[in-house]
N, C-alpha and C positions, 0 to 999 in steps of 0.2 A: 057755418063751419063747423059747428057740433054734429050736424047730420053727416057731414062728410067724414069727420072723425069717426063716427060710430059706424059707417058703412065701410071703414078700413081704407078709405081713399086719402087720408091726411093721417100721417103718424103722430103729428102734434099741432097745437094750435100756438101761433105767437101773436104778440101785439107790437106796437112800434109807438114810441113817444107818448107812453102812458105814464102819467103822474102816479103818484102814490094814491091820491084821491080817486083817480080814474080807475086804477087796479084794484081799489078796495070796493068801489062800486060795482065794477064787473064781477068780482069774486062773490058778491052777494046773489048773482043771479046766473051765473054760468055754471053749467053741469061740468064741463070741462075745464080745469085749471090751465091758464096759458103757460106753455113752456118756458117761453123766453119773452122778455120785453127789450127790443132793442132801441136804444137811446144813445145821444151823444154823450159820451163820458170820457173824461180825461182828468189828470192832476188840476188843471185850471177849472174844470166843471165836474167835481167829484160826485155831486148828488147824492150825499151820504145818507138822507133820509130815505130817498128811492132805493138806494142799495141795500140797506138795513130792511126795509120792508120786504123787497124781493127774496132776500135772503131768509126771512122768517117765514115767508108763505111758499118757499120753494120754487120759486120764479127764477131762471137764470137771466142775468143781465148780458146783453151782447153790445158791445161799445161800438158805434160807428163814429167816425171822425176821432179816434183815439188818439191822434196826434194835435187834435184842435182844429180849428177852422179859422185861420187867420185870414184877414182880409174880408171876411163876410160882416155883413151890417149888424148881424146878432150876437156876435161876440166882441167883447171890448179887450181882449188881450191874445197874446200870442205864446201858447204854451212851449214852443221850442225855444224861446227866448227868455223864459221865466228863470230868474237867477238861481232858485233853488234847484231846478232841474240840471242847469248847466253846472252847477256846483257838483251835483251828484254824479252827473256824467263824467266830468273831469276826474273825480276821485275813483271812479270805477273803470275808466279808460273805454267808456261807452259813449254813444251819440246821445244828444237829448231826446231823440224819437225813441231808441231803444230804452230809455228811462221811462219815458211815458207809456210805452207798451208794457213794459215789464211791470209797472205799477198796476195798470188794469189786470193784468194776468194774476199777480199776487193778490189782487182783490177778488178773484175767482171769476173775472168776466171773460168773454171771449173778445177777441178784437178783430176789427175789419179796416185796416189801414189800407190806403191805396197811394200809389205812386206810379209814375210812368218811368222813373228812373230805375235801370236795372241795378245799379249798386245800392240805392236806397232799399230796393225790394230785398236784396239779399241781407242788408243789415236788419231790416224789419223781421227777418226771420230769425236772426241770431239773439233771441230772447229766452229760449228756452232751456238754456243749460247753466243759467245763473240766476242769481236774484238780488234784489237790493236788500242789504242788510238792515235790520230792525232799527238802528239809531237813524240811518239816513230815510228810511221809509216814513219814520215819525216826521220828518222834517216836511215832508209833502204835505202833511195836514195844515201846515201853517201857510200854505199858499192862498192868497186873496183869491175867492172865487169870483169868476166872471159874472157880470151882470147879463142875464139873458134877455135880449129884446127880440120879441116874436113879430115877425113883419109879415102880413098876409097882403096878398095882392089880389083883388077880384077885378076880372076883365068883363064888363058888360058890353055887348055887342046890340047896338041899334042902329038899322039902317046902315050897316057896314061902317059905323062909326065906333071906335072903341074908347071906353072912358076907364081909366084906371082909377080905381080908388084904393087907398093905402089905409090899413088899419095898423097901429103901432100898439102893441100891448106890452108893458113892461111888467115882467112876472119873475119872482124868484120861485122857482118850483119848490 
């Protein structure tokens, strides 16, 4: 990637799902600092240590799944049903999704929400002309952080028979 960057074929280099340790290790050997680290980040998975590290090293955080990932095996919460978020949403006349998105934006992150619902897409865009007041923003730091369970599935093909091997790693980044 650095050769592509040097040749002018890439304007920046980014990484995805790098922990603080992985970024630290990379920064020791990289000539070109990554411009961005794309990670799952929302009020229920704030990744404060990673946020602070990225901020101190000039790496932008881009939040995928900024509305959480309810129903997936690796998150044990639903951000949009979090009582603190719904309380703030009600006080501000906004949706829980808007509060979660606005939190990320106020933290300095870019957000990558997804929806197939046209009304929700419009609501997701209505987060740039208001902010969460400091007293309510502070309440979001009290949200119990989700336990992240990394599930890896390796499929091994032998004589057209697949064997699935699952590894579960419980890890608090």
